[in-house]
C-alpha positions in Angstrom: 146.0 53.9 95.2 142.9 53.8 96.8 141.2 57.2 96.1 138.0 58.7 97.6 136.5 61.0 95.0 134.1 63.5 96.6 131.7 64.6 93.8 132.1 61.6 91.5 128.9 61.9 89.4 129.5 65.5 88.4 130.6 66.6 85.0 134.3 66.0 85.9 134.0 63.1 88.5 132.2 61.1 85.6 135.3 61.5 83.5 137.8 61.1 86.3 136.4 57.9 87.8 137.1 55.7 84.7 140.6 57.2 84.2 141.8 56.3 87.5 140.2 52.9 87.3 141.8 52.3 84.0 145.3 53.1 85.7 144.9 50.7 88.3 143.5 52.5 91.1 140.8 51.5 93.6 137.8 54.2 93.6 135.3 55.1 96.2 133.1 57.5 94.9 130.5 59.8 96.7 127.1 61.1 95.2 124.3 62.8 96.8 121.7 61.1 94.5 120.8 57.5 95.3 119.7 57.2 91.5 123.5 57.6 90.4 124.8 54.7 92.5 124.5 52.1 89.6 126.5 54.3 87.3 129.3 54.3 89.6 129.2 50.7 90.2 129.0 50.2 86.4 132.4 52.2 85.9 134.1 50.0 88.7 133.7 52.2 91.7 132.4 51.7 95.2 129.5 54.2 95.6 128.7 56.0 98.8 125.7 57.9 99.1 126.7 61.3 100.9 125.5 64.8 101.8 128.9 66.5 101.8 127.4 69.3 104.2 126.7 66.5 106.7 129.9 66.7 108.9 129.5 63.5 110.6 128.6 61.6 107.5 131.6 62.8 105.8 134.1 61.8 108.5 132.3 58.5 108.8 132.5 57.8 104.8 136.1 59.0 104.4 137.6 57.3 107.6 135.8 54.1 106.8 137.2 54.2 103.3 140.7 54.6 104.4 141.8 56.2 101.1 145.3 57.3 100.2 144.0 60.3 98.5 140.8 62.3 98.8 139.8 64.1 95.6 137.3 67.1 96.1 135.3 67.9 93.0 132.3 68.9 94.8 130.0 71.6 92.9 126.1 72.4 92.5 125.8 74.4 89.2 123.0 72.3 87.4 120.7 75.3 87.9 122.6 78.0 86.5 121.0 80.0 83.9 120.9 83.9 84.7 124.0 85.7 84.5 122.6 88.5 86.5 122.3 86.3 89.4 125.8 84.6 89.1 126.4 84.9 92.7 123.1 83.5 93.7 123.8 80.5 91.4 126.9 79.7 93.1 125.5 79.9 96.5 125.5 75.9 96.9 128.8 75.6 95.4 130.2 78.2 97.9 129.0 76.2 100.7 130.7 73.0 99.4 133.9 75.0 98.9 133.8 76.3 102.4 131.9 73.8 104.7 132.5 70.6 102.9 136.0 71.2 102.3 136.3 71.6 106.1 134.6 68.5 106.7 136.9 66.4 104.3 139.8 68.0 105.8 138.7 67.0 109.3 138.2 63.5 108.2 141.5 63.3 106.6 143.4 64.5 109.5 142.2 61.2 111.1 143.6 59.0 108.4 147.1 57.5 108.0 147.7 59.2 104.9 146.6 63.0 104.7 146.5 64.0 101.3 143.8 65.9 99.2 143.7 67.1 95.7 140.9 69.8 95.3 139.1 71.7 92.7 139.6 75.6 92.4 139.3 78.0 89.7 141.3 80.1 87.3 138.6 81.5 85.1 137.1 84.8 84.2 137.1 87.4 86.9 139.4 85.7 89.6 143.0 86.8 89.1 143.8 90.6 90.0 142.8 92.9 87.2 146.4 94.5 87.2 149.5 93.9 85.4 149.7 91.7 82.3 147.0 89.7 80.6 148.2 86.2 81.7 148.8 85.2 85.3 150.6 82.5 87.0 149.9 80.4 90.2 152.2 83.2 92.0 149.8 85.9 91.2 147.3 87.0 93.5 143.5 86.9 93.1 141.5 90.1 92.8 141.6 91.8 96.2 138.4 93.9 95.3 136.2 91.7 93.2 132.7 93.1 92.0 129.6 92.5 94.5 128.4 89.8 92.0 131.8 87.8 92.2 132.9 88.6 95.8 131.4 85.6 97.5 132.6 83.2 95.1 136.2 84.4 95.0 136.0 84.4 98.7 134.7 80.7 98.7 137.6 79.7 96.5 140.1 81.3 98.8 138.7 79.6 101.9 139.3 76.3 100.0 142.9 77.1 98.8 143.6 78.2 102.2 142.4 75.5 104.0 143.8 72.9 101.5 147.3 74.2 101.4 147.8 75.5 104.7 146.2 72.8 107.1 148.9 71.5 109.2 150.1 67.8 108.4 147.9 67.7 105.3 149.5 67.4 101.9 147.5 69.6 99.7 146.9 70.3 95.9 144.5 72.9 94.2 143.8 72.6 90.6 142.7 75.9 89.2 140.6 74.9 86.3 139.6 77.4 83.6 136.4 77.6 82.0 135.0 73.9 81.2 133.7 73.3 77.5 132.7 70.0 76.1 130.1 67.4 76.6 128.1 67.7 79.7 129.3 71.3 80.5 127.7 74.6 80.0 129.7 75.1 76.9 128.8 71.8 75.4 125.9 70.4 73.3 122.8 71.8 74.9 124.7 73.8 77.6 123.3 77.1 78.9 126.1 79.2 77.7 126.2 77.5 74.1 122.6 78.1 73.8 122.9 81.7 74.7 125.6 81.9 72.1 123.5 80.3 69.5 120.5 82.8 70.4 123.0 85.8 70.1 122.3 86.5 73.8 126.0 86.4 74.7 127.5 89.9 73.1 130.8 91.4 72.8 130.7 94.0 75.8 132.8 97.1 75.1 135.4 95.6 72.8 135.7 92.5 74.7 139.3 92.9 76.0 138.8 90.5 79.0 141.3 87.6 78.4 139.6 84.0 79.3 141.3 80.6 79.7 139.4 77.3 78.8 140.1 73.9 79.4 138.3 70.9 77.7 136.7 68.5 80.2 138.7 65.7 79.1 141.9 67.6 79.6 140.7 68.6 83.0 140.3 65.0 83.9 143.7 64.0 82.6 145.4 67.0 84.5 143.5 65.8 87.7 144.9 62.1 87.1 148.5 63.5 86.6 148.2 65.5 89.8 147.2 62.6 91.9 149.7 60.4 90.6 152.6 62.9 90.8 152.1 63.6 94.5 153.2 67.2 93.9 151.5 69.8 96.4 150.6 73.4 95.8 148.3 75.2 93.4 148.4 74.5 89.6 146.5 76.5 86.5 144.7 73.7 84.7 143.9 75.6 81.4 144.9 75.2 77.8 147.9 76.9 76.0 145.7 79.6 74.5 144.3 82.3 76.7 142.5 84.8 74.4 140.3 88.0 74.7 136.5 87.6 74.5 136.5 89.5 71.2 138.7 86.8 69.7 137.2 83.5 71.0 133.5 84.2 71.0 133.2 84.6 67.2 135.0 81.5 66.7 132.5 79.6 69.0 129.7 81.2 67.4 131.0 79.9 63.9 131.8 76.5 65.4 128.1 75.9 66.3 126.7 77.5 63.1 125.3 80.6 64.9 125.3 84.1 63.6 128.3 86.3 64.8 127.9 87.7 68.4 126.2 91.1 68.8 128.2 94.0 70.3 127.1 96.0 73.3 128.5 99.1 75.1 129.3 98.5 78.7 126.6 100.8 80.3 123.8 98.7 78.4 125.3 95.4 79.2 125.2 96.3 82.8 121.4 96.3 82.7 121.6 92.6 81.6 124.8 91.1 83.2 125.6 93.5 85.9 129.0 95.1 86.8 130.5 91.5 87.4 129.5 90.6 83.9 130.8 93.6 82.3 134.2 93.0 84.2 134.6 89.4 83.2 134.1 90.4 79.6 136.4 93.4 79.7 139.0 93.2 82.5 139.6 89.6 83.3 143.2 88.2 83.1 143.8 84.6 81.6 146.1 81.9 83.1 149.4 80.2 82.3 149.6 76.2 82.4 153.4 76.1 82.1 153.7 75.0 85.7 151.4 72.1 85.5 152.8 71.1 82.0 156.4 71.2 83.5 155.7 69.7 86.8 152.9 67.2 86.3 154.2 66.0 83.0 150.6 66.8 81.8 149.9 66.8 77.8 146.6 68.0 76.4 144.3 66.4 73.9 143.3 69.8 72.9 145.9 72.4 73.5 143.8 75.3 72.2 140.1 76.2 72.0 140.5 77.1 68.5 140.5 73.5 67.8 138.2 72.3 70.7 135.4 74.4 69.9 135.3 72.8 66.3 135.9 69.3 67.2 135.2 68.9 71.0 131.9 70.1 71.8 130.3 67.0 71.7 126.9 65.4 70.1 127.8 66.9 66.7 128.4 70.4 67.8 131.3 71.0 65.4 132.0 73.7 62.7 130.8 72.9 59.2 134.2 73.1 58.2 135.6 70.6 60.4 
């Protein structure tokens, strides 16, 4: 197939493009940064310099490429560093999930083949905080998220509605869990990993919130499987092992040779991470990957963060016992 990857030089796009090419597909990859075009060429893709918020430029780039599938991996999280300003850090990504999604869909509707695979999210704080700890694709997102997450959840919901319900478009949304591994915030040198190392990522009020993770390589392989399967609908792209913060955070600290995480009561934590941070650490629900494994024929290289944290963070970030 000929595939247009929007966001081809992002942390996921960098891994997806070589996979697509190695499987015999032709890739046109967009990047906002002219300096990254050579890396796309070296990977075997045709680079396009593109501001995804420029409607006319998006329509021109996509219609000229005439792809069989558009893959939407546009995010802008490189400056994320302050958990208290979570919503502010996602402001640019929110625009990409709303405006840029609309631009891509407008362009797709001018193509003979109208298909899109788009990045969504199934991480901490998104699924409704009611019922059991593990959610499927049929379960709703949080209808009343805290203020610090509200615009982020709304942007993801906009993306999903647009991709899945635009008439005449075959849409697939991939709800990725929290990324870890090389190049991510939970990889060597990543901001979250460094916070764990400095004991600035505490277990709050017992740490009962359930998180779902996915190694960046497994996220890329799931995306490849979704593209090649032709399936539509929503899929949780997470590992086999959703777990509460109190369980996974000490393992991560041990894996990088850090001291055990501190513990902090909710009232004190609100001063440092806000109400949204406390909810993510205490009330989040995890996600099931059963549908993706069953329908996409997807197999994980890192079925659990228990192994992945020890051997898959990158650049020597492994447990001493590994």
